[in-house]
Backbone as CSV, one residue per row, in Angstrom:
resi,resn,N_x,N_y,N_z,CA_x,CA_y,CA_z,C_x,C_y,C_z
1,MET,0.938,-1.278,0.044,0.079,0.126,0.186,0.956,1.136,0.537
2,ASN,0.433,1.749,-0.816,1.130,3.153,-0.663,0.640,4.525,0.042
3,GLU,1.585,5.077,1.201,0.945,5.863,2.061,0.704,6.958,1.739
4,GLN,-0.615,7.599,1.952,-1.542,8.724,1.603,-0.516,9.564,2.443
5,THR,-0.140,10.384,1.982,-0.390,11.948,2.365,-1.554,12.595,2.842
6,PRO,-1.151,13.489,3.531,-2.381,14.379,3.708,-3.054,15.646,2.884
7,ASP,-2.162,16.188,1.884,-2.462,16.500,0.801,-2.668,15.585,-0.422
8,GLN,-2.286,14.359,-0.529,-2.684,13.943,-1.950,-3.821,13.979,-2.218
9,LYS,-3.695,14.210,-3.384,-5.073,13.883,-4.400,-5.242,12.874,-5.370
10,ILE,-6.309,12.259,-5.283,-6.648,10.957,-5.655,-7.436,11.693,-6.627
11,VAL,-7.249,11.009,-8.302,-8.259,11.667,-9.215,-8.677,10.248,-9.818
12,VAL,-9.970,9.336,-10.534,-10.352,8.744,-11.196,-10.284,9.486,-12.793
13,VAL,-9.244,8.949,-13.880,-9.498,9.431,-15.096,-10.902,8.134,-15.663
14,THR,-11.540,7.534,-16.380,-12.018,7.186,-17.066,-11.628,7.086,-18.447
15,GLY,-11.637,5.696,-19.303,-11.214,5.904,-20.451,-9.686,6.200,-20.769
16,ALA,-8.873,5.373,-20.010,-7.647,5.985,-19.543,-6.699,5.131,-20.535
17,SER,-7.009,3.850,-21.268,-6.559,2.973,-21.551,-5.032,3.557,-23.370
18,SER,-6.068,4.856,-23.852,-4.796,5.298,-24.637,-5.654,6.601,-24.510
19,GLY,-4.958,7.528,-25.469,-5.812,9.240,-26.105,-5.471,9.648,-24.995
20,ILE,-6.588,10.749,-25.018,-6.544,11.630,-24.424,-6.597,11.059,-22.676
21,GLY,-7.529,10.014,-22.309,-7.521,9.593,-20.857,-5.752,9.085,-20.653
22,ARG,-5.287,8.985,-21.328,-3.677,8.371,-20.892,-3.389,9.525,-20.756
23,GLY,-3.131,10.488,-21.915,-2.311,11.989,-21.532,-2.688,12.542,-20.244
24,THR,-3.854,12.523,-19.818,-4.472,12.980,-18.655,-4.269,12.625,-17.420
25,ALA,-3.790,10.784,-17.707,-3.861,10.348,-16.368,-2.177,10.756,-16.118
26,ILE,-1.567,10.419,-17.027,-0.346,11.124,-16.969,0.552,11.954,-16.690
27,GLU,0.086,13.266,-17.626,0.146,14.439,-16.981,-0.506,14.468,-15.850
28,ILE,-1.941,14.615,-14.746,-2.497,14.479,-13.731,-1.045,13.653,-12.815
29,ALA,-0.606,12.390,-13.479,0.389,11.796,-11.755,1.093,12.861,-11.850
30,ALA,1.956,13.484,-12.656,3.179,14.100,-12.983,2.383,15.857,-12.060
31,ARG,1.986,15.673,-11.640,1.804,16.667,-10.950,1.388,15.837,-8.953
32,GLY,1.522,15.137,-8.492,2.014,14.729,-7.441,0.512,13.338,-6.966
33,MET,-0.489,13.991,-8.058,-1.563,13.356,-7.639,-1.561,11.730,-7.878
34,GLY,-2.294,10.598,-7.161,-2.727,9.875,-7.741,-3.674,9.630,-9.062
35,VAL,-4.063,8.729,-9.756,-4.103,7.683,-10.273,-5.424,6.578,-10.198
36,VAL,-6.432,6.769,-10.409,-7.568,5.674,-10.908,-7.774,5.342,-12.014
37,VAL,-7.085,4.809,-13.021,-7.660,4.540,-14.565,-8.538,3.918,-14.902
38,THR,-9.661,3.924,-16.060,-10.820,2.872,-15.824,-10.368,2.396,-17.168
39,TYR,-11.178,1.157,-17.956,-11.058,0.920,-19.099,-12.110,-0.057,-19.173
40,ASN,-12.133,-0.557,-20.653,-13.432,-1.063,-20.876,-12.924,-2.434,-22.069
41,ALA,-12.717,-2.174,-22.555,-12.466,-3.291,-24.330,-10.740,-3.461,-23.783
42,ARG,-9.716,-2.914,-22.924,-8.526,-2.949,-23.363,-7.870,-2.701,-22.420
43,PRO,-8.030,-4.299,-21.838,-7.280,-3.479,-20.533,-5.228,-3.593,-20.254
44,GLU,-5.012,-4.260,-21.208,-3.409,-4.251,-21.949,-3.258,-2.866,-22.210
45,GLY,-4.439,-1.805,-22.742,-3.727,-0.114,-22.893,-3.907,0.115,-21.446
46,ALA,-4.729,0.283,-20.336,-5.325,0.707,-19.176,-3.937,0.258,-18.421
47,GLU,-3.476,-0.909,-18.387,-1.865,-1.284,-17.883,-0.671,-0.599,-18.222
48,ARG,-0.681,-0.076,-19.278,0.449,0.369,-19.876,0.534,1.764,-19.562
49,THR,-0.509,2.765,-19.470,-1.149,3.471,-19.141,-0.048,3.655,-17.320
50,VAL,-0.783,2.769,-16.376,-0.239,2.398,-15.273,1.029,2.443,-14.829
51,GLU,1.686,1.864,-15.915,2.765,1.634,-16.301,3.849,2.580,-16.230
52,GLU,3.621,3.636,-17.308,3.736,4.092,-17.211,4.059,5.597,-16.334
53,VAL,3.184,5.583,-15.693,2.290,6.680,-14.729,3.806,6.592,-13.314
54,ARG,3.691,4.667,-13.250,4.523,4.690,-11.973,5.879,4.633,-12.470
55,GLY,6.250,3.657,-13.352,7.919,4.639,-14.468,8.317,5.473,-14.148
56,ASN,7.190,7.150,-14.641,7.629,8.436,-14.167,7.460,8.534,-12.646
57,GLY,7.902,8.072,-11.353,7.660,7.966,-9.990,6.003,8.542,-9.540
58,GLY,4.835,8.001,-10.718,3.565,8.399,-9.745,3.329,7.311,-9.387
59,THR,1.633,7.143,-9.072,0.879,5.743,-8.335,-0.313,5.628,-9.006
60,ALA,-0.220,5.063,-9.257,-1.608,4.627,-10.555,-2.148,3.075,-10.141
61,VAL,-3.163,2.650,-10.233,-4.230,1.676,-10.124,-5.440,1.743,-11.114
62,ALA,-5.717,0.603,-12.447,-6.619,-0.125,-13.024,-7.429,-0.446,-12.199
63,LEU,-9.141,0.177,-12.677,-10.415,-0.342,-13.046,-11.101,-0.879,-14.165
64,PRO,-11.870,-1.772,-14.233,-12.476,-2.308,-15.477,-13.888,-1.105,-15.018
65,LEU,-14.542,-0.481,-15.746,-15.488,0.235,-15.984,-16.590,-0.537,-17.500
66,ASP,-17.573,-0.532,-17.329,-18.062,-0.228,-18.782,-19.244,0.848,-18.820
67,LEU,-19.076,2.071,-19.259,-19.948,3.345,-19.232,-21.112,3.213,-20.014
68,SER,-21.145,2.039,-20.509,-22.917,1.803,-21.168,-23.897,1.561,-20.095
69,ARG,-23.323,0.467,-19.047,-24.088,0.060,-18.127,-24.051,0.865,-16.956
70,SER,-25.232,1.220,-16.626,-25.215,2.482,-15.488,-25.224,1.200,-14.131
71,GLY,-26.077,0.131,-14.736,-26.348,-0.293,-13.611,-24.968,-1.031,-12.404
72,SER,-24.360,-1.186,-13.603,-22.723,-1.659,-12.612,-22.182,-0.536,-11.678
73,PHE,-22.395,1.066,-11.912,-22.067,1.570,-11.140,-21.938,1.238,-9.465
74,PRO,-22.688,1.201,-8.556,-22.611,0.675,-8.025,-21.501,-0.873,-7.872
75,ASP,-21.711,-1.623,-7.864,-20.047,-2.479,-8.448,-19.211,-1.702,-8.433
76,PHE,-18.610,-0.763,-9.151,-17.733,-0.255,-9.860,-17.490,0.911,-8.442
77,THR,-18.632,1.747,-7.629,-18.160,3.015,-6.573,-17.489,1.436,-5.460
78,LYS,-18.136,0.295,-5.173,-17.354,-0.533,-4.194,-16.350,-0.984,-4.338
79,ALA,-15.571,-1.438,-5.939,-14.337,-1.534,-6.055,-13.762,-0.191,-5.935
80,LEU,-13.913,0.855,-6.450,-12.945,2.032,-6.247,-12.990,2.448,-4.764
81,SER,-13.517,2.626,-3.737,-13.578,2.062,-2.708,-12.795,1.248,-1.958
82,GLY,-12.772,0.205,-2.615,-11.788,-0.934,-2.206,-10.024,-0.138,-2.661
83,VAL,-10.151,-0.067,-3.774,-8.853,-0.075,-4.380,-8.116,1.214,-3.304
84,LEU,-8.850,2.082,-3.254,-8.705,3.685,-2.132,-7.875,3.379,-1.065
85,ARG,-8.825,2.552,-0.610,-8.221,1.800,0.976,-6.852,0.673,0.873
86,SER,-6.820,0.100,-0.362,-5.868,-0.741,-0.242,-4.295,-0.172,-0.772
87,GLU,-4.614,0.708,-2.232,-3.590,1.319,-2.689,-3.040,2.733,-1.577
88,TRP,-4.061,3.533,-1.671,-3.881,4.843,-0.593,-4.444,4.770,0.641
89,GLY,-4.558,4.372,1.355,-5.114,4.848,2.426,-5.930,5.528,2.689
90,ALA,-7.097,5.511,1.675,-7.662,6.647,1.781,-9.308,6.811,1.702
91,ASP,-10.478,7.493,1.562,-12.024,7.128,1.126,-11.962,7.666,0.276
92,ARG,-12.155,9.007,0.280,-12.640,9.917,-0.474,-11.600,9.878,-1.848
93,ILE,-11.830,10.549,-3.391,-11.090,11.135,-4.183,-11.114,12.896,-4.819
94,HIS,-10.251,13.042,-4.753,-10.361,14.606,-5.424,-11.760,15.102,-6.729
95,ALA,-11.521,14.472,-7.666,-11.781,14.565,-8.518,-12.069,13.543,-9.385
96,LEU,-12.906,13.603,-10.453,-13.204,12.604,-11.562,-13.366,13.380,-12.931
97,VAL,-12.175,13.135,-13.911,-13.141,13.288,-15.085,-13.131,11.868,-15.863
98,ASN,-14.729,12.554,-16.628,-15.544,11.831,-17.478,-15.132,11.576,-19.101
99,ASN,-14.021,10.999,-19.223,-13.185,11.276,-20.645,-14.217,9.592,-21.201
100,ALA,-13.616,8.973,-20.888,-14.282,7.366,-21.606,-15.867,8.013,-22.561
101,GLY,-15.728,7.108,-23.909,-16.525,7.701,-24.616,-15.798,6.555,-26.342
102,PHE,-16.472,7.206,-27.327,-15.652,6.488,-28.819,-16.791,7.672,-29.601
103,GLY,-16.125,7.072,-31.171,-16.171,8.599,-31.942,-17.006,7.503,-33.200
104,GLY,-16.578,8.579,-34.085,-16.758,8.038,-35.197,-18.057,8.574,-35.723
105,GLY,-17.905,9.144,-37.227,-19.331,9.848,-37.738,-20.363,8.845,-38.236
106,MET,-21.948,8.895,-38.505,-22.860,8.498,-39.424,-23.992,9.572,-39.611
107,SER,-23.839,9.529,-40.758,-24.835,10.761,-41.414,-26.435,10.313,-40.943
108,PHE,-27.176,11.542,-41.131,-28.183,11.829,-40.523,-29.327,10.573,-40.965
109,GLU,-29.418,9.935,-42.619,-29.970,9.349,-43.329,-29.636,7.881,-42.452
110,GLU,-28.667,7.630,-42.194,-28.414,6.694,-41.966,-28.573,6.096,-40.448
111,MET,-28.921,7.438,-39.625,-28.525,6.715,-38.532,-29.819,6.307,-37.807
112,THR,-29.891,5.288,-37.263,-30.743,3.635,-36.631,-30.620,4.405,-34.914
113,GLU,-31.924,3.871,-34.448,-32.241,4.385,-33.193,-31.017,3.685,-31.871
114,ASP,-30.917,2.572,-32.142,-29.696,1.691,-31.878,-28.478,2.325,-31.785
115,ALA,-27.879,3.299,-33.283,-26.563,3.537,-33.349,-27.077,5.121,-32.015
116,PHE,-28.564,5.567,-31.695,-28.346,6.669,-31.420,-28.580,6.657,-30.005
117,ASP,-28.894,5.121,-29.355,-28.629,4.684,-28.223,-27.979,4.854,-27.821
118,ALA,-26.529,4.159,-28.746,-25.524,3.973,-28.330,-24.749,5.312,-28.126
119,TYR,-24.485,6.098,-28.863,-23.794,7.524,-28.380,-24.285,8.020,-26.630
120,TYR,-26.042,7.729,-26.646,-26.656,8.716,-25.681,-26.107,7.850,-24.000
121,ARG,-26.233,6.270,-24.417,-25.754,5.548,-23.221,-24.594,5.772,-22.624
122,VAL,-23.329,6.299,-23.939,-21.655,6.148,-23.369,-21.550,7.434,-23.154
123,LEU,-22.239,8.213,-23.970,-21.835,9.756,-24.033,-22.446,10.800,-22.906
124,LEU,-23.242,10.769,-22.748,-23.857,11.545,-22.351,-25.099,10.994,-20.710
125,ARG,-25.450,9.934,-20.920,-25.874,9.086,-19.849,-25.067,8.607,-18.696
126,GLY,-24.093,7.832,-19.396,-23.102,7.397,-18.773,-22.100,8.670,-17.908
127,PRO,-21.719,10.031,-18.168,-20.901,10.112,-17.403,-21.970,10.527,-16.550
128,TYR,-23.016,11.251,-16.734,-24.034,11.593,-16.005,-24.223,11.175,-14.837
129,PHE,-24.998,9.589,-14.708,-25.183,9.185,-13.830,-23.589,8.114,-13.382
130,LEU,-22.529,8.086,-13.571,-21.647,7.830,-12.772,-20.736,9.265,-11.973
131,THR,-21.114,10.159,-12.749,-20.770,10.976,-11.474,-21.926,11.207,-10.181
132,GLN,-23.047,11.047,-10.484,-24.037,10.585,-9.030,-23.470,9.783,-8.406
133,ALA,-23.181,8.818,-8.661,-22.620,7.286,-8.108,-21.921,8.079,-7.309
134,LEU,-20.430,8.893,-7.820,-19.054,8.754,-6.959,-19.181,10.166,-6.462
135,LEU,-20.563,11.376,-6.634,-20.304,11.617,-5.943,-20.132,12.140,-4.260
136,PRO,-20.726,11.195,-3.754,-20.775,10.918,-2.586,-19.070,10.974,-2.309
137,LEU,-17.959,9.946,-2.499,-16.703,10.435,-2.541,-15.776,11.117,-3.087
138,ILE,-16.316,12.582,-3.519,-15.577,12.856,-3.993,-15.661,13.912,-2.991
139,THR,-14.574,14.864,-2.604,-14.555,15.383,-1.444,-15.235,16.959,-2.304
140,ASP,-15.582,17.422,-0.703,-15.417,19.179,-0.965,-14.257,20.023,-1.675
141,GLY,-14.919,20.584,-2.200,-13.800,21.572,-3.034,-13.241,20.557,-3.648
142,GLY,-13.516,19.385,-4.405,-13.273,18.816,-5.405,-13.113,19.436,-6.791
143,ALA,-13.257,18.486,-7.647,-13.675,18.730,-9.190,-14.040,17.663,-9.761
144,ILE,-15.011,18.102,-10.970,-15.332,17.666,-11.802,-14.566,18.138,-13.292
145,VAL,-14.675,17.229,-14.312,-14.114,17.552,-15.946,-14.796,16.867,-17.014
146,ASN,-15.304,17.099,-17.606,-15.964,16.420,-18.329,-15.885,16.641,-19.990
147,THR,-15.657,15.467,-20.631,-14.370,15.388,-21.800,-15.732,15.477,-22.809
148,SER,-16.342,16.861,-23.542,-17.222,16.920,-24.493,-16.188,17.203,-25.656
149,SER,-16.641,18.168,-26.990,-15.744,18.588,-28.400,-16.343,19.925,-28.967
150,SER,-15.182,19.556,-29.705,-15.368,21.315,-30.390,-16.374,21.253,-31.647
151,SER,-16.696,19.497,-31.685,-18.419,19.416,-32.804,-19.606,20.364,-32.028
152,VAL,-19.255,20.444,-30.786,-20.875,21.635,-29.844,-20.508,22.724,-30.170
153,ARG,-19.532,23.032,-31.087,-19.152,24.883,-31.131,-19.715,25.041,-32.700
154,ALA,-19.949,26.738,-32.957,-20.262,26.432,-34.573,-18.839,26.951,-34.837
155,GLY,-18.606,26.295,-36.601,-17.114,26.327,-36.898,-16.760,24.670,-37.034
156,ASP,-17.559,23.881,-36.344,-17.325,22.940,-36.585,-18.082,21.772,-36.484
157,THR,-19.039,22.306,-37.785,-19.834,21.589,-38.354,-19.707,20.524,-39.368
158,GLU,-19.046,19.049,-39.036,-18.548,17.908,-40.281,-19.800,17.618,-40.342
159,PRO,-20.373,17.165,-42.103,-21.254,16.127,-42.064,-20.763,15.025,-41.143
160,GLY,-22.184,14.677,-40.552,-21.608,13.127,-39.822,-21.925,12.802,-38.788
161,TYR,-22.209,13.946,-38.013,-21.873,14.106,-36.786,-22.545,14.830,-36.017
162,SER,-23.900,14.474,-36.371,-25.531,15.243,-35.486,-25.368,14.248,-34.497
163,GLY,-25.567,12.893,-34.521,-25.535,12.312,-33.231,-25.117,12.212,-32.109
164,TYR,-23.293,12.114,-32.294,-22.292,12.042,-31.591,-21.861,13.675,-30.976
165,ALA,-22.317,14.822,-31.781,-22.450,15.862,-31.232,-23.740,16.328,-30.531
166,ALA,-24.688,16.028,-31.058,-26.013,16.111,-29.913,-25.342,16.565,-28.381
167,MET,-24.690,14.471,-28.164,-24.337,14.077,-26.809,-23.395,14.454,-26.018
168,LYS,-22.777,15.001,-26.909,-21.142,16.370,-26.217,-21.733,17.300,-26.153
169,GLY,-23.254,17.646,-26.762,-23.427,19.254,-25.995,-24.363,19.379,-25.432
170,GLY,-25.167,18.118,-24.506,-25.655,17.665,-24.006,-25.048,17.875,-22.343
171,LEU,-23.383,16.811,-22.705,-23.089,17.516,-21.501,-22.309,18.098,-21.129
172,ALA,-21.953,19.157,-22.076,-21.204,20.744,-22.124,-22.461,21.774,-21.400
173,VAL,-24.267,21.658,-21.579,-24.881,21.707,-20.725,-24.972,21.601,-18.946
174,ALA,-25.062,20.599,-19.638,-25.303,19.541,-17.950,-24.428,19.803,-17.180
175,THR,-23.184,20.097,-18.131,-21.833,20.717,-16.692,-22.070,22.403,-16.404
176,ARG,-23.091,22.724,-17.064,-23.499,24.290,-16.171,-23.851,23.836,-15.074
177,PHE,-25.045,22.978,-15.457,-26.165,23.282,-14.132,-25.570,22.259,-13.465
178,LEU,-24.633,21.158,-13.350,-23.838,20.795,-11.676,-23.145,21.721,-11.193
179,ALA,-22.348,22.381,-12.192,-21.530,23.433,-11.798,-22.578,24.638,-10.375
180,LYS,-23.294,24.710,-10.927,-24.140,25.522,-9.859,-25.072,24.854,-8.725
181,GLU,-25.601,23.177,-8.961,-25.635,22.618,-8.271,-24.726,21.999,-7.113
182,LEU,-23.603,21.784,-7.241,-22.411,21.047,-6.629,-21.645,22.096,-6.219
183,SER,-22.205,23.883,-5.767,-21.139,24.386,-5.636,-20.983,25.171,-4.257
184,GLY,-22.866,24.942,-3.812,-23.028,24.153,-1.992,-21.501,23.273,-1.320
185,ARG,-21.179,22.519,-2.170,-19.997,21.729,-1.854,-18.304,21.975,-2.210
186,SER,-18.745,23.442,-3.057,-17.398,24.258,-3.655,-16.806,22.866,-4.197
187,ILE,-17.839,21.975,-5.074,-17.198,21.037,-6.275,-17.380,22.367,-7.661
188,ARG,-16.125,22.755,-8.405,-15.874,22.784,-9.081,-16.523,22.121,-10.896
189,VAL,-17.214,22.339,-11.652,-17.368,21.360,-12.878,-17.527,22.028,-14.266
190,ASN,-16.190,21.436,-14.814,-15.650,21.795,-15.981,-16.233,21.451,-17.019
191,SER,-16.229,21.856,-18.398,-15.542,21.033,-19.811,-14.547,21.362,-20.441
192,VAL,-13.881,20.555,-21.116,-13.165,20.623,-22.409,-13.708,19.704,-23.820
193,SER,-13.551,20.830,-24.694,-13.856,20.351,-25.654,-12.840,20.305,-26.983
194,PRO,-11.926,19.228,-26.535,-10.575,19.396,-27.563,-11.235,18.930,-29.445
195,GLY,-10.664,20.062,-29.732,-10.814,19.759,-31.272,-10.243,18.550,-31.864
196,PRO,-9.840,18.326,-33.253,-9.223,17.083,-33.862,-7.947,17.146,-32.638
197,THR,-8.047,15.672,-32.150,-6.528,15.202,-31.413,-6.513,13.634,-32.085
198,ARG,-5.220,13.353,-31.893,-4.265,12.332,-32.321,-4.608,11.127,-31.734
199,THR,-5.903,10.599,-31.470,-5.968,8.963,-30.414,-6.581,8.303,-31.812
200,ARG,-7.128,7.467,-30.350,-7.348,5.760,-31.250,-9.186,5.888,-31.838
201,LEU,-9.781,6.973,-31.227,-11.699,7.371,-31.488,-11.528,7.296,-32.993
202,GLY,-12.812,6.397,-33.488,-13.075,6.857,-34.288,-12.572,5.182,-35.665
203,ASP,-12.058,4.079,-34.527,-11.553,3.016,-34.583,-9.750,3.111,-35.660
204,ASN,-9.547,4.257,-34.941,-8.094,4.305,-35.359,-8.102,5.301,-36.769
205,ALA,-8.948,6.326,-36.609,-9.160,6.963,-37.905,-7.767,7.580,-38.488
206,PHE,-7.259,7.786,-37.375,-5.860,8.477,-37.590,-4.764,7.992,-38.610
207,GLU,-4.275,6.528,-37.823,-3.570,5.750,-38.583,-4.618,5.202,-39.681
208,ARG,-5.483,4.978,-40.138,-6.357,4.086,-40.944,-6.143,5.425,-42.314
209,PHE,-6.829,6.963,-42.265,-7.064,7.622,-42.726,-5.598,9.061,-42.851
210,PRO,-4.239,8.671,-42.686,-3.354,9.610,-42.407,-3.291,10.271,-43.382
211,GLU,-4.300,10.778,-44.667,-4.012,11.429,-45.696,-5.050,13.319,-45.583
212,VAL,-6.080,12.776,-44.078,-6.864,14.019,-43.654,-5.865,14.839,-42.987
213,ILE,-4.626,14.152,-42.075,-4.273,15.151,-40.979,-4.338,16.228,-41.902
214,ASP,-3.701,16.602,-42.787,-3.159,17.718,-43.304,-3.715,18.781,-43.559
215,GLY,-5.023,18.628,-43.584,-6.402,19.054,-43.997,-6.591,19.582,-42.894
216,LEU,-6.918,18.908,-42.296,-7.107,19.415,-40.414,-5.905,20.514,-39.471
217,ALA,-5.226,19.812,-39.547,-3.925,20.769,-39.435,-3.641,22.257,-39.878
218,ALA,-4.462,22.169,-41.082,-4.261,23.569,-42.081,-5.328,24.063,-41.603
219,LYS,-6.425,23.413,-40.768,-7.406,24.711,-40.420,-7.499,25.221,-38.642
220,THR,-6.612,24.418,-38.215,-5.976,25.499,-36.759,-4.703,26.420,-37.165
221,ALA,-5.076,27.160,-35.803,-3.976,28.406,-35.737,-2.510,27.568,-35.612
222,PHE,-1.811,26.674,-35.265,-0.256,26.352,-35.111,-0.122,25.532,-36.191
223,GLY,-0.563,25.215,-37.253,-0.586,24.272,-37.806,-0.585,22.507,-37.674
224,ARG,-1.262,22.451,-36.411,-1.133,20.536,-36.257,-2.379,19.916,-35.685
225,ILE,-2.876,18.935,-35.636,-3.847,18.598,-35.069,-3.487,18.360,-33.633
226,GLY,-4.424,17.969,-32.189,-3.780,17.558,-31.285,-2.702,16.968,-30.998
227,GLU,-1.895,17.149,-29.959,-1.417,15.310,-29.256,-2.427,15.281,-28.328
228,PRO,-2.240,13.505,-27.678,-2.548,13.689,-25.653,-2.728,14.696,-24.889
229,ALA,-1.335,14.776,-24.812,-1.051,15.476,-24.135,-1.397,16.957,-24.165
230,ASP,-1.842,17.555,-24.889,-2.197,19.164,-25.184,-3.235,19.194,-24.554
231,ILE,-4.058,17.795,-24.546,-5.212,18.367,-24.019,-5.315,18.070,-22.457
232,GLY,-3.834,16.833,-22.465,-4.250,16.284,-20.894,-3.349,17.036,-19.789
233,LYS,-2.643,18.555,-20.137,-2.491,18.935,-19.269,-3.118,20.254,-19.074
234,VAL,-4.507,20.972,-20.125,-5.472,21.180,-19.585,-6.800,20.236,-18.367
235,ILE,-6.839,19.414,-18.902,-7.394,18.956,-17.442,-6.792,19.162,-16.179
236,ALA,-5.794,18.677,-16.325,-4.848,18.455,-15.725,-4.751,19.854,-14.166
237,PHE,-4.936,20.656,-15.358,-5.063,21.964,-14.815,-6.195,22.353,-13.797
238,LEU,-7.435,21.759,-14.972,-8.744,21.976,-14.629,-8.881,20.988,-12.789
239,VAL,-8.445,20.185,-12.927,-8.034,19.411,-11.625,-7.952,19.868,-10.302
240,SER,-6.524,20.756,-10.937,-5.697,21.110,-9.865,-6.292,22.168,-9.427
241,ASP,-5.563,22.921,-8.178,-5.988,24.388,-7.081,-5.733,25.263,-7.685
242,ASP,-5.034,25.111,-8.538,-4.947,26.307,-9.781,-5.494,27.051,-10.644
243,SER,-7.128,26.073,-10.533,-8.138,26.173,-11.268,-9.423,26.692,-10.638
244,ALA,-9.169,26.590,-9.153,-10.039,27.029,-7.926,-11.082,28.169,-8.072
245,TRP,-10.595,29.256,-9.242,-11.760,29.752,-9.266,-12.430,30.131,-10.732
246,ILE,-12.750,28.990,-11.469,-13.046,28.554,-12.859,-14.097,27.103,-12.495
247,THR,-15.303,27.374,-12.733,-16.559,26.507,-13.294,-17.504,26.977,-14.233
248,GLY,-18.468,25.854,-14.311,-19.231,26.017,-15.253,-18.918,26.521,-16.299
249,GLU,-17.724,26.422,-17.237,-17.074,26.931,-18.146,-16.867,25.469,-18.934
250,ASP,-17.179,25.708,-20.360,-16.753,24.788,-21.406,-15.363,25.586,-22.015
251,ILE,-14.817,24.270,-21.905,-12.953,25.165,-22.254,-13.094,24.811,-23.537
252,LEU,-11.861,25.541,-24.864,-11.847,25.199,-25.795,-10.609,24.972,-26.132
253,ALA,-10.342,23.427,-26.375,-8.798,23.148,-26.560,-7.988,22.742,-27.878
254,THR,-8.619,23.226,-28.748,-8.316,23.083,-30.360,-7.214,23.632,-30.996
255,GLY,-5.988,24.580,-29.921,-5.173,25.048,-31.062,-6.066,25.688,-32.452
256,GLY,-6.861,26.607,-31.673,-7.002,27.602,-32.734,-8.111,26.508,-34.044
257,TYR,-8.820,25.994,-33.807,-9.188,25.123,-34.744,-10.567,26.098,-35.360
258,GLY,-10.619,26.261,-36.974,-11.492,27.017,-37.087,-11.572,28.635,-36.940
259,LEU,-11.095,28.770,-36.402,-10.495,30.471,-36.397,-10.533,31.685,-37.607
């Protein structure tokens, strides 16, 4: 068991087996916080994240979580409580990062109710009710960060993302309302909206279709697409005390995409 110091913070990062979740876990751990990383289909990816955090001198543990099955959240909460005690001697977390999800577009004409419901279960219902389930474990003065998408903003309306963006937009709106509701406990609630970022979303779309990268990079102010660490640093800031005066905001982290 790692001995928890009185001022050590522990953060849950969902979907941290790759991409933005992994980048976030690494950046949070680099700031001296313990990290619980969750995974669904890729346990080996989560273990790689844990190994990288530990290799850099941080503390981390991985737990399975299927965000589409909200009925499993009570069991996940119990498992989380168990590892908090066994790994850190703790009973609370400082922050929750709702990052897990999936990408990939589908045109409006081809959208089915099953596909729409899959977006809903993972991108909106899942993080909403996971937050509710874990709320008793979040310390007063803690933080919640939801990963949204630049697709919810004007200027980033690529065809085929109406279902995906609708859920991400709903998450951004819920963020603002939760910031008000949880302010009595001084819990900050913000969302981050990344632009095009090199992740595994869309079935590893950037690896399968590298030809699209130059076009997306040309639309950013800095002439490149984002890397997971770019977004991870923003989220790490939002869970840290440095952002104590920020709540109810949706932070664009796009490198100036679509300016």
